[in-house]
C-alpha positions as CSV (number, residue, x, y, z in Angstrom):
1,X,9.7,22.3,28.1
2,X,7.6,25.4,29.5
3,X,7.7,26.9,25.8
4,X,6.4,23.6,24.5
5,X,3.4,23.5,27.1
6,X,2.5,27.2,26.2
7,X,2.4,26.2,22.7
8,X,0.3,23.4,23.2
9,X,-2.4,25.7,24.6
10,X,-1.8,28.3,22.1
11,X,-2.6,25.8,19.6
12,X,-5.6,24.2,21.2
13,X,-7.0,27.8,21.4
14,X,-6.3,28.7,17.8
15,X,-7.1,25.2,16.4
16,X,-10.0,23.1,17.5
17,X,-10.0,19.7,16.4
18,X,-12.0,20.4,13.4
19,X,-11.1,17.2,11.3
20,X,-11.9,13.5,11.2
21,X,-12.1,12.1,14.6
22,X,-11.5,8.4,15.4
23,X,-15.4,7.8,16.4
24,X,-16.3,9.2,12.6
25,X,-14.2,6.7,10.6
26,X,-16.3,4.5,8.8
27,X,-16.1,1.0,10.4
28,X,-13.8,-1.4,8.3
29,X,-13.8,-5.2,9.0
30,X,-10.6,-6.7,10.4
31,X,-9.6,-10.2,9.9
32,X,-8.6,-12.1,13.1
33,X,-6.5,-15.1,12.9
34,X,-5.7,-17.8,15.8
35,X,-2.4,-19.1,14.6
36,X,-0.6,-17.3,12.0
37,X,-0.9,-14.3,9.6
38,X,0.8,-13.1,6.2
39,X,-0.1,-9.6,4.7
40,X,1.6,-9.1,1.2
41,X,0.9,-7.1,-2.0
42,X,-0.5,-10.2,-4.0
43,X,-3.0,-13.0,-2.8
44,X,-0.9,-15.6,-4.5
45,X,2.4,-14.8,-2.4
46,X,0.2,-14.3,0.9
47,X,-1.3,-18.0,0.2
48,X,2.3,-19.5,-0.3
49,X,3.2,-17.9,2.9
50,X,0.5,-19.5,4.9
51,X,1.0,-22.8,3.1
52,X,4.6,-22.7,4.6
53,X,3.1,-21.8,8.1
54,X,0.8,-24.5,8.1
55,X,3.5,-27.0,7.1
56,X,5.2,-26.2,10.3
57,X,7.7,-23.5,8.9
58,X,8.5,-20.5,11.2
59,X,7.9,-16.7,10.3
60,X,11.3,-16.6,8.4
61,X,10.7,-19.8,6.5
62,X,7.4,-18.2,5.3
63,X,9.2,-14.9,4.5
64,X,11.8,-16.7,2.4
65,X,9.1,-18.3,0.2
66,X,7.1,-15.1,0.0
67,X,10.1,-13.3,-1.2
68,X,10.5,-15.7,-4.0
69,X,6.9,-15.9,-5.0
70,X,6.7,-12.2,-5.2
71,X,9.6,-12.1,-7.5
72,X,7.2,-14.3,-9.9
73,X,3.7,-12.8,-9.2
74,X,4.6,-9.1,-8.5
75,X,7.3,-8.2,-10.9
76,X,6.9,-4.5,-10.5
77,X,8.7,-4.6,-7.1
78,X,8.8,-8.3,-5.8
79,X,12.3,-9.5,-7.2
80,X,15.4,-11.4,-7.7
81,X,17.1,-8.4,-9.0
82,X,16.9,-5.9,-6.3
83,X,17.3,-6.0,-2.5
84,X,15.9,-4.9,0.7
85,X,15.9,-5.1,4.5
86,X,14.4,-7.6,7.1
87,X,13.6,-6.8,10.8
88,X,13.3,-9.8,12.9
89,X,12.0,-10.4,16.5
90,X,11.8,-14.1,17.8
91,X,9.0,-15.3,20.2
92,X,11.5,-14.9,23.2
93,X,12.3,-11.2,22.1
94,X,15.4,-11.6,20.3
95,X,15.6,-8.9,17.5
96,X,17.9,-8.5,14.4
97,X,17.9,-6.9,11.1
98,X,19.2,-8.1,7.8
99,X,20.7,-5.5,5.3
100,X,20.5,-7.1,1.8
101,X,20.5,-3.7,0.1
102,X,21.9,-3.5,-3.5
103,X,25.6,-2.1,-3.9
104,X,27.0,0.0,-6.3
105,X,29.5,-1.8,-8.7
106,X,33.1,-1.9,-8.3
107,X,33.6,0.6,-11.3
108,X,31.1,3.1,-9.9
109,X,32.1,6.7,-9.2
110,X,30.8,9.9,-8.1
111,X,30.6,11.5,-11.5
112,X,29.3,8.7,-13.4
113,X,25.8,10.2,-14.1
114,X,27.2,13.8,-14.8
115,X,27.7,15.4,-18.1
116,X,30.9,17.4,-19.2
117,X,29.7,20.4,-17.3
118,X,28.8,18.6,-14.0
119,X,25.1,18.4,-14.4
120,X,23.2,15.1,-13.9
121,X,21.9,13.2,-16.8
122,X,18.6,11.9,-15.3
123,X,17.7,9.1,-17.5
124,X,21.4,7.3,-17.0
125,X,20.4,6.5,-13.2
126,X,16.9,5.7,-13.8
127,X,16.7,3.6,-17.0
128,X,19.1,0.8,-18.5
129,X,21.8,-1.3,-17.3
130,X,24.0,1.5,-15.9
131,X,21.1,2.4,-13.4
132,X,21.5,-1.1,-11.6
133,X,23.1,-2.0,-8.5
134,X,24.5,-5.2,-7.3
135,X,21.4,-7.4,-6.6
136,X,21.2,-8.4,-3.0
137,X,17.7,-10.4,-2.7
138,X,19.1,-13.6,-3.1
139,X,21.7,-13.4,-0.8
140,X,19.6,-11.8,1.7
141,X,17.4,-15.0,1.6
142,X,20.3,-17.2,1.9
143,X,21.5,-15.4,5.0
144,X,18.2,-15.4,6.6
145,X,17.8,-19.1,5.8
146,X,21.1,-20.2,7.3
147,X,20.5,-18.2,10.5
148,X,16.8,-19.0,11.3
149,X,15.2,-21.5,8.7
150,X,13.8,-24.6,9.6
151,X,12.3,-26.2,6.6
152,X,14.6,-27.3,3.6
153,X,15.8,-24.6,1.1
154,X,14.0,-26.4,-1.7
155,X,10.7,-26.4,-0.1
156,X,11.0,-22.9,0.4
157,X,11.7,-22.0,-3.3
158,X,9.7,-24.7,-4.9
159,X,6.3,-22.8,-4.8
160,X,8.0,-20.0,-6.8
161,X,9.4,-22.6,-9.4
162,X,6.0,-23.8,-9.9
163,X,4.2,-20.3,-10.3
164,X,6.7,-19.3,-12.8
165,X,6.7,-22.5,-14.8
166,X,2.9,-23.1,-14.9
167,X,1.9,-19.4,-14.6
168,X,-0.8,-17.7,-12.6
169,X,-3.9,-15.6,-13.5
170,X,-2.8,-11.7,-13.3
171,X,-5.0,-9.1,-11.6
172,X,-7.0,-6.3,-13.4
173,X,-4.5,-3.9,-11.9
174,X,-1.4,-6.1,-13.2
175,X,-3.1,-6.3,-16.6
176,X,-3.4,-2.5,-16.8
177,X,0.3,-2.0,-15.8
178,X,1.7,-4.5,-18.2
179,X,-0.2,-2.9,-21.0
180,X,0.9,0.6,-19.9
181,X,4.8,-0.5,-19.8
182,X,4.6,-2.3,-22.9
183,X,6.3,0.4,-25.1
184,X,9.0,0.9,-22.6
185,X,9.6,-2.7,-22.1
186,X,10.1,-3.0,-25.9
187,X,12.7,-0.1,-26.0
188,X,14.8,-1.5,-23.3
189,X,14.6,-5.5,-24.2
190,X,15.2,-5.7,-28.1
191,X,15.4,-9.3,-27.3
192,X,11.8,-9.6,-25.7
193,X,10.5,-10.8,-22.4
194,X,7.8,-12.7,-21.3
195,X,6.0,-9.8,-20.1
196,X,5.8,-8.6,-23.8
197,X,3.3,-9.9,-26.0
198,X,1.3,-8.8,-29.2
199,X,-2.1,-8.7,-27.9
200,X,-3.1,-6.8,-24.9
201,X,-3.0,-8.4,-21.5
202,X,-6.4,-8.8,-19.5
203,X,-7.3,-9.8,-16.1
204,X,-7.4,-13.4,-15.8
205,X,-4.5,-14.1,-18.4
206,X,-2.0,-16.8,-17.3
207,X,1.6,-15.1,-16.8
208,X,4.0,-17.9,-17.7
209,X,7.8,-17.2,-17.2
210,X,9.7,-20.3,-18.3
211,X,13.1,-18.4,-18.1
212,X,12.5,-17.1,-14.4
213,X,11.6,-20.7,-13.4
214,X,14.7,-22.1,-14.8
215,X,16.7,-19.3,-12.8
216,X,14.7,-20.3,-9.8
217,X,15.7,-24.1,-10.3
218,X,19.1,-23.1,-10.2
219,X,18.7,-21.2,-7.1
220,X,16.9,-24.1,-5.4
221,X,19.7,-26.5,-6.4
222,X,22.8,-24.4,-5.5
223,X,21.6,-21.6,-3.0
224,X,23.3,-18.2,-3.6
225,X,25.7,-19.5,-5.9
226,X,22.9,-20.3,-8.2
227,X,22.5,-16.7,-8.8
228,X,25.8,-15.2,-8.1
229,X,28.0,-17.6,-10.0
230,X,27.3,-20.0,-13.0
231,X,24.7,-19.5,-15.8
232,X,22.7,-16.9,-13.9
233,X,25.7,-14.7,-13.3
234,X,26.7,-15.2,-17.1
235,X,23.4,-13.9,-18.1
236,X,23.5,-10.8,-15.9
237,X,26.9,-9.9,-17.1
238,X,26.0,-10.4,-20.8
239,X,23.0,-8.2,-20.2
240,X,25.4,-5.4,-18.8
241,X,27.5,-5.7,-22.1
242,X,24.3,-5.4,-24.2
243,X,23.7,-1.9,-22.7
244,X,25.9,0.3,-20.8
245,X,26.0,-1.5,-17.3
246,X,29.2,-2.2,-15.3
247,X,28.4,-5.1,-13.0
248,X,30.9,-7.9,-13.3
249,X,31.4,-11.4,-12.1
250,X,33.5,-10.1,-9.5
251,X,30.7,-7.7,-8.0
252,X,28.2,-10.4,-8.0
253,X,30.7,-13.2,-6.4
254,X,31.8,-10.5,-3.7
255,X,28.5,-9.3,-2.9
256,X,27.4,-10.1,0.9
257,X,24.2,-9.4,3.0
258,X,24.8,-8.4,6.4
259,X,23.2,-8.7,9.8
260,X,22.9,-5.4,11.5
261,X,21.9,-4.2,14.9
262,X,18.3,-2.9,14.7
263,X,17.2,0.8,15.7
264,X,15.6,0.7,18.8
265,X,13.5,3.7,20.5
266,X,10.7,4.3,22.8
267,X,7.4,5.9,22.2
268,X,4.8,6.1,25.3
269,X,5.8,2.9,26.6
270,X,5.9,1.0,23.6
271,X,9.4,-0.4,22.1
272,X,9.9,0.6,18.4
273,X,12.3,-1.9,16.7
274,X,13.2,-0.8,13.3
275,X,15.8,-0.7,10.4
276,X,19.2,1.0,10.8
277,X,21.3,2.5,7.9
278,X,22.0,2.1,5.2
279,X,18.1,2.5,5.6
280,X,17.0,5.9,6.9
281,X,13.7,4.5,8.0
282,X,14.4,3.3,11.3
283,X,16.1,6.8,12.4
284,X,13.7,8.9,11.0
285,X,10.8,6.9,12.3
286,X,12.1,7.1,15.9
287,X,12.8,10.8,15.4
288,X,9.4,11.6,14.2
289,X,8.0,9.8,17.1
290,X,10.2,11.5,19.6
291,X,9.2,14.9,18.0
292,X,5.5,14.5,18.5
293,X,5.6,12.4,21.7
294,X,4.9,15.7,23.9
295,X,1.9,16.8,21.9
296,X,-1.6,15.6,23.0
297,X,-2.4,13.9,19.7
298,X,-5.1,11.6,21.0
299,X,-6.8,14.6,22.4
300,X,-6.6,16.5,19.3
301,X,-8.0,13.5,17.1
302,X,-6.9,11.9,14.0
303,X,-6.3,14.5,11.2
304,X,-7.3,17.2,13.1
305,X,-5.8,20.8,12.6
306,X,-3.3,20.8,15.3
307,X,-2.4,17.1,14.8
308,X,-1.5,17.7,11.1
309,X,0.5,20.9,12.2
310,X,2.7,19.0,14.7
311,X,3.0,16.0,12.5
312,X,4.2,18.0,9.4
313,X,6.5,20.3,11.3
314,X,8.3,17.1,12.8
315,X,8.5,15.7,9.2
316,X,9.8,19.1,7.9
317,X,12.8,19.0,10.6
318,X,13.5,15.0,10.3
319,X,13.8,14.9,6.6
320,X,16.2,17.8,6.7
321,X,18.3,15.7,9.1
322,X,18.1,12.9,6.7
323,X,19.2,14.7,3.6
324,X,22.7,15.5,5.5
325,X,23.3,13.1,7.9
326,X,22.1,9.6,6.6
327,X,24.2,7.1,4.5
328,X,26.0,3.6,4.2
329,X,27.4,3.3,7.8
330,X,30.2,1.4,6.1
331,X,31.5,4.1,4.6
332,X,30.0,7.3,6.6
333,X,30.0,7.7,10.4
334,X,26.2,8.2,11.0
335,X,25.4,10.3,14.2
336,X,22.8,7.6,15.2
337,X,22.7,8.6,19.0
338,X,22.2,12.1,18.1
339,X,19.7,11.5,15.7
340,X,17.3,9.1,17.7
341,X,18.0,11.4,21.2
342,X,14.5,12.4,22.4
343,X,16.1,15.4,23.8
344,X,17.6,16.5,20.5
345,X,14.5,15.7,18.4
346,X,12.2,17.6,20.8
347,X,14.6,20.3,21.0
348,X,14.2,20.8,17.1
349,X,10.5,21.3,17.9
350,X,11.0,24.2,20.4
351,X,10.7,27.0,17.8
352,X,7.5,25.4,16.1
353,X,4.6,27.5,16.2
354,X,1.2,25.9,15.4
355,X,-0.3,29.1,14.5
356,X,2.1,29.5,11.4
357,X,3.9,27.1,9.0
358,X,7.5,26.9,8.9
359,X,9.5,27.7,6.0
360,X,11.7,24.9,4.8
361,X,14.2,27.1,3.5
362,X,14.7,28.3,7.2
363,X,15.2,24.4,8.4
364,X,18.7,23.1,8.4
365,X,20.1,20.0,9.5
366,X,21.3,19.7,12.9
367,X,25.0,19.8,13.4
368,X,27.0,17.5,15.3
369,X,30.8,17.6,16.6
370,X,32.9,15.1,14.6
371,X,30.6,14.1,11.7
372,X,30.9,15.0,8.2
373,X,28.9,16.5,6.6
374,X,8.5,4.8,-5.1
375,X,8.6,1.0,-6.4
376,X,8.8,-1.2,-3.5
377,X,6.8,-4.1,-1.6
378,X,6.4,-5.1,2.0
379,X,5.2,-7.9,3.8
380,X,4.3,-8.7,7.6
381,X,4.5,-12.3,9.0
382,X,3.7,-13.6,12.3
383,X,3.7,-17.4,13.0
384,X,1.7,-19.4,15.6
385,X,4.7,-19.3,18.3
386,X,5.1,-15.5,18.2
387,X,8.2,-15.0,15.9
388,X,7.8,-11.9,13.5
389,X,9.2,-10.8,10.5
390,X,8.8,-7.3,8.8
391,X,10.5,-7.3,5.4
392,X,10.5,-4.6,2.8
393,X,12.2,-5.2,-0.7
394,X,12.5,-3.1,-3.9
395,X,14.0,-2.4,-7.4
396,X,13.3,1.2,-6.6
397,X,11.0,2.6,-9.5
398,X,7.9,0.5,-10.8
399,X,9.7,-2.3,-12.8
400,X,12.9,-0.9,-11.9
401,X,15.6,-0.1,-14.7
402,X,12.9,-1.7,-17.3
403,X,15.7,-4.1,-18.2
404,X,14.6,-7.9,-18.0
405,X,18.0,-10.1,-17.8
406,X,17.7,-12.1,-21.2
407,X,18.0,-15.7,-20.5
408,X,17.2,-15.2,-16.8
409,X,13.9,-13.7,-16.9
410,X,14.0,-11.2,-14.2
411,X,13.9,-7.4,-13.8
412,X,17.1,-5.4,-12.7
413,X,16.8,-2.5,-10.2
414,X,17.5,1.2,-10.9
415,X,18.7,1.7,-7.4
416,X,21.7,3.7,-8.3
417,X,19.4,6.8,-8.5
418,X,18.8,6.5,-4.5
419,X,22.5,7.9,-4.3
420,X,23.1,11.5,-4.5
421,X,23.9,11.6,-8.0
422,X,25.0,15.3,-7.2
423,X,24.7,17.1,-3.9
424,X,21.5,19.2,-3.6
425,X,19.9,17.6,-6.7
426,X,16.5,15.5,-6.1
427,X,16.2,11.9,-6.9
428,X,13.3,10.3,-8.6
429,X,11.3,10.9,-5.2
430,X,12.3,14.4,-4.8
431,X,14.7,13.5,-2.0
432,X,17.7,15.4,-1.5
433,X,21.4,14.3,-0.4
434,X,24.7,15.1,0.1
435,X,28.2,13.7,0.7
436,X,27.0,11.0,3.1
437,X,25.0,9.4,0.3
438,X,27.4,10.1,-2.7
439,X,28.2,7.3,-5.3
440,X,31.2,5.2,-4.2
441,X,32.3,1.6,-5.5
442,X,30.8,-1.2,-3.2
443,X,28.7,1.5,-1.3
444,X,24.9,0.7,-0.5
445,X,22.7,3.5,-1.6
446,X,20.4,5.2,1.3
447,X,17.1,4.0,1.4
448,X,13.7,5.0,3.1
449,X,12.5,1.7,3.8
450,X,11.1,1.1,7.3
451,X,10.1,-2.2,8.1
452,X,9.2,-2.0,11.7
453,X,8.2,-4.2,14.8
454,X,6.5,-2.7,18.0
455,X,6.6,-4.3,21.5
456,X,4.7,-3.5,24.5
457,X,5.6,-4.9,27.9
458,X,8.1,-7.1,26.4
459,X,5.4,-8.7,24.2
460,X,4.9,-8.4,20.3
461,X,2.5,-5.5,19.5
462,X,2.6,-4.8,15.8
463,X,4.5,-5.7,12.5
464,X,4.2,-3.2,10.2
465,X,5.7,-1.6,6.9
466,X,5.1,-0.3,3.5
467,X,6.3,0.6,-0.2
468,X,6.3,4.2,-1.3
469,X,9.8,5.9,-1.8
470,X,10.0,8.9,0.3
471,X,6.5,8.5,1.4
472,X,7.5,5.1,3.3
473,X,8.7,6.6,6.6
474,X,5.7,9.1,7.1
475,X,3.3,6.2,6.1
476,X,4.4,3.9,8.8
477,X,4.7,6.9,11.2
478,X,0.9,7.7,10.7
479,X,-0.1,4.0,10.8
480,X,1.8,3.6,14.3
481,X,0.0,6.6,15.6
482,X,-3.3,5.5,14.1
483,X,-3.1,2.4,16.3
484,X,-1.3,4.0,19.5
485,X,-2.9,7.1,19.5
486,X,-6.2,7.0,17.7
487,X,-7.3,3.1,18.6
488,X,-7.6,2.0,15.3
489,X,-7.6,-1.8,14.4
490,X,-5.1,-3.3,11.8
491,X,-7.3,-2.7,9.1
492,X,-8.5,0.8,9.8
493,X,-5.1,1.6,10.4
494,X,-3.7,0.9,6.8
495,X,-7.0,2.2,4.9
496,X,-7.0,5.6,6.6
497,X,-6.1,8.4,4.4
498,X,-2.6,9.8,4.5
499,X,-0.6,12.8,4.0
500,X,3.2,13.6,3.5
501,X,5.8,16.2,4.0
502,X,9.4,15.6,3.3
503,X,11.0,19.3,4.1
504,X,11.8,20.0,0.2
505,X,9.7,20.5,-1.8
506,X,7.7,22.7,0.6
507,X,4.2,21.2,0.5
508,X,2.0,18.6,2.2
509,X,1.0,15.7,-0.4
510,X,-2.5,14.7,0.4
511,X,-4.7,11.6,-0.9
512,X,-8.1,12.5,-1.9
513,X,-9.9,11.7,1.0
514,X,-6.9,12.8,3.5
515,X,-7.8,16.3,5.5
516,X,-11.3,17.6,5.5
517,X,-11.9,20.8,3.5
518,X,-12.2,23.0,6.4
519,X,-8.9,21.9,7.8
520,X,-7.5,22.3,4.3
521,X,-8.7,25.8,4.2
522,X,-7.2,26.5,7.7
523,X,-4.0,25.2,6.9
524,X,-3.3,27.1,3.7
525,X,-4.2,30.2,5.5
526,X,-1.5,29.8,7.8
527,X,1.0,29.2,5.1
528,X,0.9,25.4,4.3
529,X,1.1,24.5,1.0
530,X,-1.2,21.7,0.0
531,X,-1.0,19.5,-3.1
532,X,-3.3,16.8,-3.9
533,X,-2.0,13.4,-5.2
534,X,-2.7,9.8,-5.9
535,X,-2.2,7.0,-3.4
536,X,0.5,7.2,-0.8
537,X,2.0,3.7,0.5
538,X,0.6,0.4,0.7
539,X,0.7,-0.5,4.4
540,X,0.6,-4.2,5.8
541,X,-0.1,-4.4,9.6
542,X,-0.3,-7.2,11.9
543,X,-1.7,-6.4,15.4
544,X,-1.2,-8.8,18.4
545,X,-4.3,-8.6,20.6
546,X,-4.1,-9.0,24.4
547,X,-5.6,-12.5,23.9
548,X,-2.9,-13.4,21.4
549,X,-4.9,-13.6,18.3
550,X,-3.7,-11.7,15.3
551,X,-5.6,-8.6,13.4
552,X,-4.3,-8.5,10.0
553,X,-4.6,-5.4,7.8
554,X,-3.9,-5.5,4.0
555,X,-3.9,-2.0,2.2
556,X,-6.8,-1.3,-0.1
557,X,-4.8,0.8,-2.4
558,X,-3.5,-2.2,-4.5
559,X,-4.4,-6.0,-4.7
560,X,-2.8,-6.7,-1.2
561,X,-4.5,-9.5,0.8
562,X,-4.2,-10.7,4.4
563,X,-4.3,-14.6,4.9
564,X,-3.9,-16.8,8.0
565,X,-5.3,-19.6,9.7
């Protein structure tokens, strides 16, 4: 502790708060609602969620309806062919988390993406049928409905059926993406798909998906059996046989979503509730917050020199632990108590000098006795009674494996790339992994998804999450600090520029407007490597104000929108 206090004074002396301060941020309008709020990646999905709330549905009802709507209106990440995680808090404070992450097929094995010399064949885990894990999305919504749903299942699925059958007007961003992916869609879908057409897509074009509408009707009628059995299952297995896929009817029938105990931690009087393994998000988020808790971030200021150094050094150490110790808890004993211990995480920061960057090569994962060695979408919902859902769902890369299930009309995920194909080899997001996350039959691949709920004094405070691959954890981390340390509103917190460090590669990725030029020069002088990149994350945040009203912030980096009433 003495060493940390000494470092604080050294840091303050060496690095004044020369970056953007909270008072210097350009004011951003924040929407406030009285009864309920829904923030998603697409305006149509947000409206579906609010309509369900207005009909008397609770936050879980709205989440199920939004999830299916996103499968129609946001095909690059909203999905039937993927999976995800949900964190739930009831109005009375009950908490729960739902794991509907994809699984490796029964025929999967640790060397399935390696050549005869043991080297990774990168494209095999990224594109085509072999890249696909057993989908969990429909099973997840079925589980959520059975436990917490109040309206009828048919009422919750019907909006998505109508959207698929009659179509919706695509946005300019979607038109650009559809056109940009056209050749890749043609390559992996010789029988065609609704998204493939002869002419270019334009903003306002109506996107109709008749096959998907029929799939949704089967789900509406038969629940999970409308996906994992019968005609839809036959379509999936036939699609596997058209390529090199290995998912079978048995894989589909045996898939189960799982309720898990949420990860819970504290940060300066706030209760942080997040997702447990096989998501690494909750553990890593708690570890990051614990790592910086002793630093005077609010005094230093938003994206000041010292604030950035402290956050980056924490990220460097937490991602090193993630690479070694995180995996599917049904297959690997994850040292949760160690990794979420404040004393452990603060001890990891004891050798930090804010005067000089740490070399990531010198950072190793912690050792504990008895243990073996970016396209997603998020939505946040709070209903009029104060029930809250934070849900992140994915098919991994944008448009997943690029394979549309012929006859069923939905995209398959490429989540198998989230396994450690080979120890020490990075995945598509540059993340490293080892034995804990190796490929095994029926195992769930590690994820960075971090759906999170924050309490203060026993009351709901915040519902937050984001897509972004490896940047998910650090984006949620920054957004929470933006609110709790720097006093930002919901909209300001998600619109603020972001940066990211993940241990390896050893660099700080920065958005165009993140970190002012003087601070960049200072960081580079002291050994920090900076690399400019595009947008980081698309955070959706709802803050409950002291008077009970709801502030909702939708990320400007996409078509995201907040709605409520």
